[in-house]
N, C-alpha and C positions, 0 to 999 in steps of 0.2 A: 779525912774522917770527921763526921759531924759532931759538934759539941752537944753531948747529951743534956747538959745543963740548959743550953739554949732551947733545945727541943721541949724539955719539960716546962720551961717558963712560958713558951709560946702556947703549949697545950693547956697549961693552967689558966692563962689569960683567956683563952677561948672558952674553957669550961665555965669560968666565972661570968664572962660576958653572956654566954648562952643561957645560964641560969637566971641572970638579972633580966635579960630581954624577955625570956619566957614568962617570968613572974609578972612583969609589967603588962605584957600582952594578955595574960590570963585575967588580970584585974580589969583592964580596959574592956576586954571582950564581955566580961560579966556586967559592965556598967553601961556600955553603949546601947542606945535603943536600936531596934531592928531597922535596918536600911531597907528601902523599898524593893531593891533587887533581891535581897535576902528573903523577904516575905514571899516574893514570886517563886523562888526556888523551893522554899518551904512548902508552898501550896502544890507545886509540881511534885514534890516528894511524897505528898499524900495520895497521889495518883500515879504510881510507878509505871514507867514506860521505858522503852529502849531509847526513844528520842522524843523531843518536844518541838514546839513551834520555833523556839529561839536557839536551842542548843541540843547536843546529845545528852545522854542521861546522867553522866557522872556527877555533876554538881547537885542535881536533885537527889541522887542516891545517897551521897554523903550527907546532905541535909536531913534526909529521912533517917539515916543511921544515928545521927546526933540527937534528933528529936525523939527517937525511940528509946534512948537511954533515960531521959527525963522529959517527958512530954510537956511542952509549954515553956521550957527553960531556954532562954536565949543563949546562955553559955553552952549548954549541951548541944544546941543546934550548931554552934560554931566549933565545937571541940574537934571533930575530924579535920577541919581546916587548920586549926591551931597545931595539931599534931603533924600535919603535912608541912606547915611552915617551919616547925621546929626541926624537921628532918633535913631541910634544904642545906643549912650551913654545914651539917655533918657530911653530906654528900660532896659539897664543894671542897671541904677540908680533905676528905679521903682522896678525891680526885687529884687535888693539887699536891698532896703528900707523895702520891705515886708518880706523878708526871714531873715534879720539880724536886723538892726535898722536904723533910718533915717540918722544919721551922717555917718555911714559906707556905707550906700547906696549911698549918694551923693559923697562920696570919691571914691567909685567904679566907678561911672559915670565919675568922673574926670580922673581916671586911664585909662578908655576906650578912653578918648580924648588924653591922653599923650602917650599911646601905639602907636608907629609909624604906624603900619599896619592898625589899626582901626581908628586912628585920621586922617589919610590921605585918608580914604575910600571915593570913589566917585570922586576923582581927574580925573579918566579916566573912560570911559564908558565900564566897564568890568563886568563879571558875579559876581565878588567877593562881590559887594554890596548886590544884592538880595539874594545871597547864604548865606551871614552872617545874613541878616535879617531873612531868613527862619530858620536858626539854632537857633537864639536867641528866636524867637517866639516859636519854639518847646521846647526849654529849659525852658522858662518861663511857658509854658502850662503844661509841665511835673511837674514842681515844684508846680503849683497850684493843679494839680491832686493828688499829694502826700498828700496834705492837705485835699482835698475833691473833689470827682468827681462831677463836675457841668457841665451843658450845656455850660456855658461861657468858661470854661477851655477846654472842648472838641472841641468847635468851634475854639478857638485859635490854638489848636493842628492841626486841619484840615487845617486851613489857612496856617500855617507854612509848613505843608507837601505838600500842593498844590504849594506854591511859590517855595519851594525847588525842587520838581519834575519837574517843568517847567523851572528850571534854569540851572541845571548842573548834569552830571552823578555822580560827586563827592559827591553829597548830599546823595547818597546811603550809604556811609561810616558813615555819621553823623547819619542816621537812625539806622544803625546796632549798633553803639556804644551806642546810646540812649536806644535801646532795651536791650542790654547787661547790662547796668547800672540799668535799671528797674528790670530786672530779678535777679540781685544781691542783691536787697533790698526786705525784706519781705513786706514792704509797697508798693513797686513797683509791686510786683506780685499780690497784691490785686487790684491795679489799672488796671492791664492787664486783670482782670477777669470781668471788667465792660462792658456792651454792648455799652454804650456811647463812650467809648474809641475805641472800634473796629469799630464803625460807623465812627469815625474820621479817623481811619487808612484806612478804605475802601475808603473814599472820597479822601484821600491823594494818595492812590494807583491808582486811576483813572487818576491823573495828569501825570502819566508815560505813559499813552496810546499813546499820540502823538509821543513820542520818539520811543516807541516800534513799532508803525505802520510804521514810517519812516524806521526803520531798517528792518522790514519785507519786505518792498517794495524795499530795496536796498541791499539785500544779507548781512544784518547785518554789513554793512560797518562801521557805527559809533561805534557800540559795539566792533568790532574787533580792530579798531584804539585805542579806549580808554582803552581796557583791554589787548590787545595783541601786536599790531603793535608798539605802542609808548614806550612800556616797554621791556627792555631786559630780565627781570626776571632771571638775573644772578647776583650773589653777586659781589659787587665791593667796594673797600675801598673809592671810591669817595663819598660814602654815608656819610663818616665822614665830608667831606668838606661841603656837603649840610646840614648835621645836624648842624654843627657849624653856618652856615648862618641862618638857621631857628631859632636857639636859640638866636643868637646875636640880631636879630630884635625884640626880646622881651625886650631888654636892660638887661645888666648883673645883676644889683641889683634887678630889678623887677622880673627877672627870678628866682633868689634865693628866693625871697619872695613868688613867685608862687609855687615853689617846697615845701617850708615849709607849705604853705597854703594847698596844696594837701595832704601832710602827716597828718596834723592835721585834715583836713576835713574828711578823711577816718575813723577817730576815733571819730568823733563828735556824739553827742547824737541825734541831729535833722536829720531826713532822707533827708531833703532838702540840708543840707550841705554835707552829704555823697554823694548825687546824683551829686552835682556840682563838688566835688572832683573827683569822678569816671569818669564823662564825660570829664572833663578837662584833667585828667591824661591819659586816654585811647586815646583821640584824639591826644594829643601831642606825646605820646610814639608810637602810631600806625603809624603816618606819619613819625616819625624819623626812625622807622624800615623799612618802605616802601622805604625810600630814598636809601637804600643799594641795592635794586633790581629794582627800577623804573626808569622812564625817567629822564635823567640828561641833556638833550639837551634843554629842555624848562623850563620856569620859574616855580618853585614849592616851593619856600621858604615861600610862604604865606599860604600853605596848613594847618598848625597847628592853624591858627588864631581862629577858633571856640573854640578850646581847651583853648587858653589863655583867651578868653572872659568868658568862663565858670568858670575859676578860679578867675577872678578879684573880684567878690563879697566877696571872702574869704581873699583877700590880705590885706585890711585895718586893720583887727584885728592883722595881723602879723606885719605890719608897726608900729602899735601903741606901740609895745614893743621895737622898735628900738630907739636909740638916735636921737635927732632932726636933727643933721647933716646928718646922714645916710638916714633918711626919705626924706629930701630935695634932697639928691643926687639921691635917687631912683626915 
């Protein structure tokens, strides 16, 4: 039987940390000057469309929503993204509470706040917020489906797929890895045989139509840029530098804990833990490998973030075995 005192303490720490991080993000978002990409999405939002030359419409729509609240306010422009960023730790905590136990669940939510890339999510009006939201929704829905295929879980999967498809080309990689992880599990293959799941996938596929329609009308310009023009597709040792940057932003000790958690998770009895470990490891390793042949002129150190988030629910069990000093350091 779980110690209710321990659960309450873990929940209280999460709430205090969530409030503190939210306040810091709010202050910083009000003071940071507008980043060049944010200005681009702000301008796109002033001319609403289903898709644009660079991305689907979600980021521009959110920017337009914020700007409509207080026109000309940088904080208002970023507010929808701040709200999305504030929701992510709650989703991680809820998912981990259900799949593991309440104490480790709230601890996983706290780790999502402490992880630099997720804790600062929403500071700028960029696609990363809705993209991570879509990834977490799909991850949570898949874990629910592994327990039992229900209309609620299928609806959550459809919602995540729609948000992701309307946000970024890069979400296709998340879908591919999620499918590979399901195929790798006997329980996952049973899930993929259910008609409700395919109905959710069909709804999610429709979300890509605006992007495909834009590309059909513009000689595949967006697809060519995202898949061909921006990537040299030639091996370069610069990928080592990019890989070090990607890993460093997970913070060294937490990265070690994630690696151990992934190793243990792949051997766990519960299919949900194996699925988290598979998704997390494949996303992180996949983007690390991509760094050796992909675009190195633009920012890409944040690409593995969905993988780190998938591993976080498994990390508290690893940290529980560390001495107190190392846990605090992590």
